[in-house]
N, C-alpha and C positions, 0 to 999 in steps of 0.2 A: 504493500500500500504506500510505501514511501514515507516522507516526513511531512508533518504539518507546517504551516507557515509560522506558527508559534515556536515550534521546535527549531526550525531553521534560523529564525531570528535570534533564538538563544545561542545556537552554535556560533553564529557569525558575529554576534554583538551588534546587531543592527535592529531597527524597529520594524514591527509588522507593517507599519505604514510605508516604510521604505521599500519593502518587498512588494507591496501592493502597487507602488508607483512604478517599480521596475517592470512589473507585469503589464501595467497599463500602457507603457511606452514601448513595449516589445523588447526590452533589454534582457529580461529574465522571465520568460513564461514557464511556469511549472509544467512538467511533462505529463502530469495526470490530475485527476480529480477524484475525490471520494464519491460514494453513492449519494451523499448529500450535496455534492457540488463544491466541496471545499478544496482548495489548492493542495496538491501533494507533490513534493519535490523528491527526485531520485539522486543518485550519486553524480550523474553527469550535470545535473542542475547545480549541485553544490560545488562542483569543479568550476563551472562558469561563474558562480557567485564569487568564488575565491579570486578568479581572474579580474572580475569587476572591481572588487575591493582593492586589489593591488594597484590597478591603474588609477582608481579614485584617490588612493593614498598619495600617489605621485602628482596629483593635481589635474589629471585629465578630465575634461568635461564629459558628460554622459554620451553626447553624440559621437565624440571621438572614441570613447570606449567601445561603443557599439560597432563603429567602423573597424576597429582593430580586431574585435572578436569575430566579426562576421565576414572578414576578408576571405574569399574562397581560396586565395593563393597562399594563405598562411596555415601551416600545419602546427600541431601542438609543440613540436620541437622549436619551431621558429618563435613561438610565444616565449618559450623558456629562454632562448638566446636573447630576445629583446628585453625580457625582464632582468636578466643578468646584467646586460649593458646599462639599463636604467638604474638598477641598484648600485652598480659600481660608480656611476656618475653621482648618485645621491650620496654615497659614502664619502666620496672625495669632497663634495660640497659641505657635508656635515663636519668633516675634519677641519676644513678651512674655517668654518664657523666656530668650532671648538677652539682653534688656535686664536682666533680673534677675541673670543671671550676670555681666554687665559691671559692674553696681553692686556685686556681691559681690567681684569682682576689685579694683575701685578701693578698696573699703572695706578689704579685706585689705592692699592695698599701702600704704594710709595708716595701718593699724592702727585704723581707725574702723569698728567692726562695727555700723553702723546702716543702717536702711532710708532711702531718700531722704526720706520724711516725717519720720522721727525726726531725721535730720541737720538738716533745715530747722528743726524745733522747737528743737533744741539751739543751733544756730549762727546761726539767722535768715538774713539776707541774705549773711552772710559764708560763702563757699564754701571749706571747708578743702582742697579739691583744686586751687584756683586756681593756686597756685604750686608744686604738687607736683613738676613736671618740673624747675623751677629748683632746688628744694631738693635733689633727687636729684643734679643735675649738680654743685652746689657742695659738698654735704656727704655724698653717698651712700656714699662710701668711708671715712667717719670712724667712730670708735668711738661717738661721741655719737649719730650717726644710727642705728646698729645698736641701741644701748641704747633709744633712743626707740621704735623699731619693736617691740622685744621687750616693753617695759613697757606699751605701749598696745594690744598685739594682742588682749588679752582684755577690753578695756574695754567695758562695756555702756552703754546710753543713760543709766542712772542715774549711772554713773561720769563720763561727759562732762558731764552736767548739774551734778554736784557741782564738777568742775574749773572749768567756766565760771562757776559761782556764786562760787567762791573768787576768781577773777580779777576778776569784776565788783565784788566787795566791795573788793578791793585797789585797783582803779582809782578807785573812789569815794573811798576814804580818802586816796589820794595826791592826787587832785584837790582835796580839802578842804584838804590841807596846803599846796598851791600857793595856794589862795584866801586862806589865812591868812597868806601871805607868809613861810613858813618857808624858810630858806636850804638849799641842797642839802648843805651841810656840817654841818647841824644834826643832833642825835641822832635826832629823829623821822624825818627824811628818810633817814638812813643805816639806821635800823632797818627802815624800809619797803623799802629797797633790799635789805637782807639777807633780809627775808621773801620778796621777789621771787626772789632767787637760790635760796632754800631750796625754793620751790615748783617751780621748774624742776628742781632737783636731785632732789627726791623723786618728781616726776611723770614726767619725761621722760628725763633723762640726767644723769650726774655733771657738775655745773656748778661748776668751780673758780673762784676769784676772778679769775684771769687770763682765763678764758673769759667770765665775766660782764662784765668790763670791755670786752672786745671786742664783746659784744652791745650794751652801752650806746653805744659809739661807732657801731655800725651803726644804732642808732635815730635818730641824728642824720644820718649820712651817706646813708642810704637814704630818699629822700623818701616812700616808701610807709609806712615805719614812722613817720616824722615826722608825716605826715598823720593816721595812725591815732591816735597819742597826742595830738597837738595838737587833735584834734577833741573830746577829753575835757576839755581845758583848754589855753588858749594857753600855749606854752612848756613843755608837759609833757615832750616828748622830750628837750630840752636839759637841763632840770632833772633828769630821771631819770638821764641819762647822767652828769651831774656827781655825783649822789648815789651811783651805783654805783661811780664812781671813788673817791670819798671813803671809801666802805665798804670797798672793796678795800684802800685804803691803811691803814686802821686795823686790818685783819686781816693786813697784811703780804703782800697778794696783788699 
């Protein structure tokens, strides 16, 4: 006797109304009827319904689904080959979407709302995500970290380019000061140290003199910071740490 419309609806996860509609438009006419005239579906009908649902899932309109299924030149194997190709294309598309979402998640976590191309354009070979896990472990529960996340969450590509431009300019001026032989306790060095603190304070988090002094000490203690600064000019990190300390002293920090 086959399956009733209610049973098929339950199998396929569709509504009875949908099956009635498919019957009315000739897309899926049940192969039989009960003695009372009720629709009865056999295994071939279920196979066709499965094909319909597959193409509908991929966004095909009903008229195109009907054309695909009723093409006299298409055998069942051709349907399988077509479905395999469509599924492969869909998988590739979903992978790209997943990668885009992952990038968006990382950008939101860092407060850097840039595409990978924009991030490379702004930061070059320096990857701002490289030490993100370590940063979260060391400072993730601090007020400074929360402030930094909040203040940078809405930054655009133009904002990050401006910030990087400001730091590049400051680095160049401090390197010139070093080349000129200025001592870290001199006015120019302390003024640049104060400018460094103000940039951190205005851009990322409230940077008091005591915190700034700790950062200066970290620039010397952490070889990664030392290497970064000393690549700009030999002795940069140690000189800057001393200038930060002298500037904190003159402001009573």
